[in-house]
N, C-alpha and C positions, 0 to 999 in steps of 0.2 A: 599301093596305098595302105593295104592292111599290113604288109611287111614293114612299111615305114612306121605304122602305129605300134607294131610289136617291138620294133627296134627302139622306138621312143620309150615304150613301156619298160623294156629291159634297162634302158639307160636310166630311167627314173628310179627303178628298183635298185640297180647297182649304186646310183647316186645316193639314195637313201641309206642303203647299207653302209656305203663308204662314209657317209656323213655321220652315221651312228657310231662307227668305229673311231672316226676322227674326234667327234664330240666326246666319246667315252674317254679317248686318250687325253683330250684337253681337261676333261673333268678330273681324271686321275691326277694329271699334272697339277691342277689347281688344288686338289685335295692334298697332294704331296707337299706343295708349297705352304698350304694352310697348316698342315701338320708341323712343318718346320717353324712356322711363325709361333704356333702354340707351344712348341718345345722351348722357345725362348721366354724366360721368365721376366715379365714386365710388370712393374707397379706404377700406377698412374695417380698422381696426387695434385690437387689443385692448390697451387701456391698462393692464388688470390690476387696477385698483381705482378706487374713487371718489376724485376729487381732494379734498384737505382744503380748499383755498381756491384761488381764481383771482385773488387779490390779489398782484401781483408783490412787494409789500413784505413779505408774510407767508409766502409759499410756500417750502417747504424740500425737497420731494420730487421725484423724477423724473417721477411722473404729472402733477403740477401744471406742472412746467417744460416737459414735452412739449407740453401744451395751449397754454401761453403762448408757446412758441417759434413757434407757428403763428398766433397772434393779435396778436403785438407785433413790432416792430422797434426795436432800440436804436440808438445812434449807429453802432455796427458790427454786423455779423452774421458768425458763423463759417462758413467754407466747409467742404467735406467733409473737408479735411485739418486742420480745427480752427484755421485762421488767420483773423484778423479782416479783414474786407473792408468797404468803405464801405456804409453803409445810409442811416439818416436823415442822418448826416453825410456829405457828398460829399467833404470834404477836411478836413485839420487841420494845425495848426502846433504844433511842440513847441519850447518856449523854456525859458530859465533852466536849462539842463542837465537837462532832463527834469522839471522841477518844474511847469511851466505848459503846459496844452494849450488851444489855441483851435480849437474845432470850428466849421466852417462848415456849416450845415444846408441841405439841399435845400429849395427853395421850392415844390415840387409835392407834399409829403407831407401827406396829410389824415388826420384821424380818420374812423372809419367813419360818422360823422354829417355829414361834409362839412366840418367846421371844420378850419382849418390846424393842423398840428403845429408848435409853436414851441420856441424855446430856453427860454421860460418854463415849458413843460410838463415839461422835464427838471429844471430848477431846483426846481420844485414837487415833483416825484416824489422826487428824491433827498433833499430836506430833510424830506419826510414820512417816508421810510423811516428817517431818522436820529432822528426826534422820539421822545422817551421814551414818548409816549402810544401809539404804534403798537406798541412792543415787538417790533420785527422781529428774528428770530433771525439774520438775515443782515446786520444793520446794520454789523457789523464789516468787511464788504466795502467799506464807504464810509469806513473810518477812514483810508484812504490820503489822503483829501481833507483839506485844511487845516481844523483845528478840528472835523473830523467826529466823532471820539471824544469830545471835550470836550462837544459839543452833545448827543450821544447819552446820555452819562452824567450830564448836568445840571451839569457844571462851568461851562458858559456857557449862557445862555438865549436869546441873540439869534441867530436863525437867519441874520441878515445877516452874521454873522461867519464862517459856514461858506464855504469856498473854492469855491463854485459860483455862477456869476452869469450871467444872460442879459444880454449887452451890448446886444443888440437882438433882434428877433424871430427872427433866423436866425444868431446868433453866440453860442456858449456858451463861457464862460471857466472853466477848472477849475484851481484851484491845489492842488498836492499838498504834503503834509508833507515827502516826500522822493521822488526818482524811483522809479517802479515799472515795471520793464521789461515787464510784462505788462498794463499798464493798458488798452491798446486791446483786449485780449481781455476784460478785466473789464467794460468798458462794453457788451459784447454780453450780459452776464449778466442774467437777469430782474429782479433786485433793482434794476438801474439802467435799467430801461425808463422811458420817459416815461409820464405819466399825464394824462388830459384834465382839466385843472384846472376848467374850466367845468362838467363833469359831477359831479365829486366835491364841489364847492361846492353844487350843487343837491341832491346826494344824499349827505349826510355819512356814511351807513352803507354806502356803496358798498364792495364789490360785492354787498351783501345785496339779494336780489330778482331777481338776473339770471337765475335759473332760471325765474321766472314771466314775466319781461319781458326776453328776451335783448338787446333794443335798448339797454338800460341799460349793457350791457358794451361800451362804446365803446372801440375799439382801433385800432391803426394797422398791423396786420400783414397777411400774404397772405390770411388768412381771418377771418371774424367768427362770433361765436356765433349759432347758429340754434335750438338746442334743448338742454336739459339735463334729461334724465329720470334722477333720482338712482338710483344703483346699477344702471343699465341701460345707457344710452348718452348720449353727448355729441356733438352734431352741429355741425360747422363748415361754412360755405359760403364760397365765393370772395368776397373783398372787392372790390367794383367800384371803390372809392376808392383801392385800393393803388397806390402810385406805380410798382411794378414788376410790375403784374398781367400783363403780356405773357409773363412767365416762368412764371406759375402756370397749369398745365394742368388740374388737378382742379377739378371743380365743387363737390365736397363731400368732407369728411373725416368719417368716422364713427368715434368712439372708443368701443369697448365697454369695460365694467368688470367683466370675468369674472375672478374671483380664482382659481377652481378650474382648475388647469393641464390636467386631463384634459378638462374641459368645453371649454376653449379649443381644444385640439387637435381635438376632435370637430367643433367649429364650423369649424375650418380644413379639415378633411377634407370636410365637407358643403358647402363653398363659402360659408359664412356670414360669414367674415372672410378678409382677404387677407394678413395678417401677424400673427404672435404672437411674443412674446419668451420667455414662460414655458413652456418645454417640460418635461413631467414627465421627471425624471431616468431613470425606468425605460424611457422611450421613446427616449432619445438614440441608442442603438445602432441601432435599427430605422430611424431617419431618416438616419443618416450615409451619405454616398454618393449620396443623392437630390438632385436639382436644387433642390428647395425648401429644403434645409438649408443654413444659412449660419452661420459663426462669425465675427463681426465683432470687431475690437479695441475695447477699452474701458479707460479709465484709472481703475481703481477697486480697492478692497480690501474684502473681507468680513472682519468681525471681531466680537469679543464685547465689549460694553460691560460694565464692572465698576462696580457702584455702591459707591464708596469714601466717599461723602459721608454715608451713613446709618450711625448707630451700631447699628441693629438690622436684622436681615434681614426679609423679608416675613412670616416666621413669628413675628416678635417677639423673637428671641433675639439675643444679642450678635453683631455682624457680623464674621466672621472675615476677610472680604474686605478689611478695612482693613490687614491685615498683608500686606506685599509678598511675603513668602515664600509665602503661600497663593496669591496671584495667579500667581506664577512657577511654582508646583507645578502649578497647573491648566493653564497654558500648555504646560508640558513633558510633560504626561500625554496630550495630544491628538495622535493620529496623523493628520496632515493629508493624507498620501498616500491614506489610506482614503477620506477625504472627496472628494478631487479625482479619484482614479482609479476608485473603486468606486461612488460616488454620483453625481458631477457629470459626469464622462466627456466634457467638452468643452474640454480643453486648459488648464484652470485650473491655476495653479502654487501650491504651498504657500508661505505667507508667514511669514517670521521677522523681519519689520520692517514698518513701516506704509506708507511711500511706495512705490508700485508702480513696476515698470519702465516705461520709455517717456518719462522726463523727463530732459532733458539736465543734465549736470553742468557745472561751470565750464569745463573744458577741452573744446574742440570735439571731437565724436565720442565723448564719454564719456557714461555714464548714471549718474544719481544713485544708483540702486539698486545697480548694480554697484560703484560706488566706496564706497558706505556698507556693503555686505555684509550679513550676517546678524547679529542681536543675540542670538539664543538658539537652542537646538536641542531636539529631542525627546529626553527622557531620563527614563524612568520611575523608575529608581532614584534619581536626583537629586531628582526630584519627591517621592518618598516621604520622603526625607531632610528636604527643606524643610518638608513638612507636619508631620513629627514634631517638628522644631525649633520650629514654631509652636504645638505643644501638641496636635496631633491625630494621633498615631501610628495608621497604617492607617485613618484617618478616624474614630477613636473620639471621640465627643463633638462631632463636626462637625454643625451644624444642616442641615436640608434646605434646599437652595437653589431659588429659583423662576427658571426660564429663560424669558424673554419672547421671543416672535417673532410677526411679523404672518402672517396666514393665507397659507400656501403649502405645497404638498407638498414642494418642495425645502427650505424652511426647517425644516419638520418632520423630515425625514429627517436633516438635518444635526444638529438638536437631539437626535434619538434617538441618533445615533452618539456625540455628545459625552456624553450621559447615560450610555451604556453604558461609554465609556472611563473616565470619572471614577469610576463605580462599581467597575469591574474593577481599575483601577490604583491608585485612591487610597482607596477605600471611601466616597466622597462620594456622597450621595443628591441627585438633582436632579429636580425636577418640571417638566415642560413646560407652558407656558401660552401659548395663541395668542389674538390679538385682531385684529379688523379694523383696517385701516390707520389711521383717524383715532384710534381709541381707543388703539392701540399707540403712536402719536406722542405723545398726551397722557400716557400712563403713563410713557414715557421722560422727557418733559420734567418731570414731577412726581416722578421718582425712584421710581416704583412698580415696582421690579424688584430682583433681586439680580444676575443676569446677563441680558443681552439681546442678540439678534443685531442686527447693524448692518452697513451697507455705506456706503461713501463713494465717490463718483465726483468726479473733479476738476472744478472750475469754470473752470479754465484750465490751461495746460501749464506748471506750475512746482510745485516741492516745497511752496511756501507754502500752496497750496490744500488740502493735507492736514494741515499742521502748525499753522496759526494757529487751526484750530477748537478746539484744546485749551488756549488761553490762558484765564486765569481769567475774563475778561470775555465770552467767546464764548457767544452764545446757543445754539450747537450743542454745547456741552460738557455732556453729560448725565451725566457720571461723578461729579461732585462733587469731582473732583480739582483741585488747584491747587499750582503750583510756581513760586515767585518767580524762580528761576534760569532756568526754561523761558520764562517770560513775557519776561524780559530779553533772552534770545537771539532770540526771535522779534521783539521790538521793534528790536533792533540789526540783524537781518537786513532788516527793512523800511526802515530808515533808511540802510543801507550802500550807497554808490554803487560800490564796488569789487565786481564780481561774484564774484571768487574768495573774498573775505572773506564776502560775503553767503551764498554756498552753504555755506561752512564752518560758519557760525553755525547754518545749518539742520541740517547733519549732527550738530552738537553737541546741538541741541535734540531731534532724533529719538533720539539715544542716551539722553537723560534720560527721554524718554517711555517707551522700552522698558525702562529700568532700573526705573522706578516702576511701569510696566505697569498703568495704569488702563484699558487696552484690551488685548485679546489677538488679534493678527492670525491669521487662519486661511488665507486664500488670496487670490490676485490674480485678479481677474475676467477672463472672456472674455464675449462676448455671443452665445450660441447662439440663433438665431431661425428660424422657418419663414416663407418668403416665396413667394407664388404666383409662378410664372415670368413672368406677364404684368405684374408690378409693376416698373416701370422707373425708373431715375434717382433713387431716394431716396438721401439722404446719411446714412450711419451715422458719426456723429461720435464720436470716441474718448472724449469727455466724457460719453457715455452717452445722448445724444439722437439721435433719428432725425428728420431733417428732410425733410418732404414738399413743400416749397415748389415744387420743380421736378419732382416725381415725376409719373408718368402711367401709365395703363393701356393696354397693348397686347395685345388678344386677337385 
């Protein structure tokens, strides 16, 4: 019995010792694996929502553009100052007084599947974006190209008549209708990215299926798609075939899709993400002064879309918003300073026009917004008078309006403030309705709203990027508004070679937009964000994108 006990004891001792060695070995193995994981440089950024699409021809929102900025390169790429720099095109010639561009492409640029990127891929992608079948909302960005608009609207049907042509594999010729001083910036925009013709011909429904098979998303940028878990995260990994891969320090980019701002901040505090843009407005004050808090410049305007194209409101009653007096009354009854100073608190400025500050006017050193000035002011008494003239004294008989916004605490608070102001100042009842990003975009496109929050960030640094979206043929004009004189001024500005006249036409067009008021500007953006101090060298571009191509982690 004692021997048995001794034997058991020895077994237990040896078992414990063996267990310690095994445990130690497992721990070392886990530590080794952990060290390997830490050696991989990963940056985690909250995209804020699920991308609607990753098709460059069809994408319209910042989340989509942010992903594609890291998976594609255009002829040029914008630097941290928003200026175009050579990318796929290593050089170019400008001829015919700015009407013809000859782009010379690098010969070492490859698609992520190893195939060469050629001038034919640009010609294919641009003509695809212009084709009526694709129904690209951004097709008008290609109207600068000879016969681009005619092909998009069906006036001509032969794509060979469109002024973009691959002269050979590495030479692209682009003929414009008229000179466009910002064209080199425009070719950096996602709608003008190249597409792998060989992939799209093999998969006509591309990019359908890339979530299940990321290798189908053949791209030419610094990163490639590795994983897309819908409504959770989208993972990009460094592209080994990227021509400029030596400048790419990150091994992976992880884009989370957390819409709730409070959850995003909690993830930031817990070290689960390294950067977020959507800070809850109630938390702005507590983050100010901390090294993680940044306010980056951004060229954009937050505004209200007014549905003037529908004869009836969402409630089925006669639409009073078709009366410009009603639209102006609503604009004058909103106290913008309450929104910027009490809710947002991050340096945003009240907007009384649409084009934001930061865009040069005709004279060197001048600003388009400063020259144009304000087009209206807040005036509750005048607003009441206009509403009474329209037949709704003190809001009597005015139908309840539906205000649409995409899911966000900030958008909700702004909507609630507007709701309160319209009720108190004009007697107008307004119901808030929030929708997730994809549904919200669809509702806007289909006119399923009375009023809707909206924001527009410049695609290039020129007033035209804000003004041409409201021409009658623009796929981004969700208001139902159309004004022939406005269309004519925008057309004249696009064709005018004298910059002073061109800018003057745009001032005149903005005046019409503000007089008719199918949109109601609220404030000019800033971009408050939280960034871990170990995130280095990211580029906050004023057009609203954050570029991680040359970013790195330094802990």
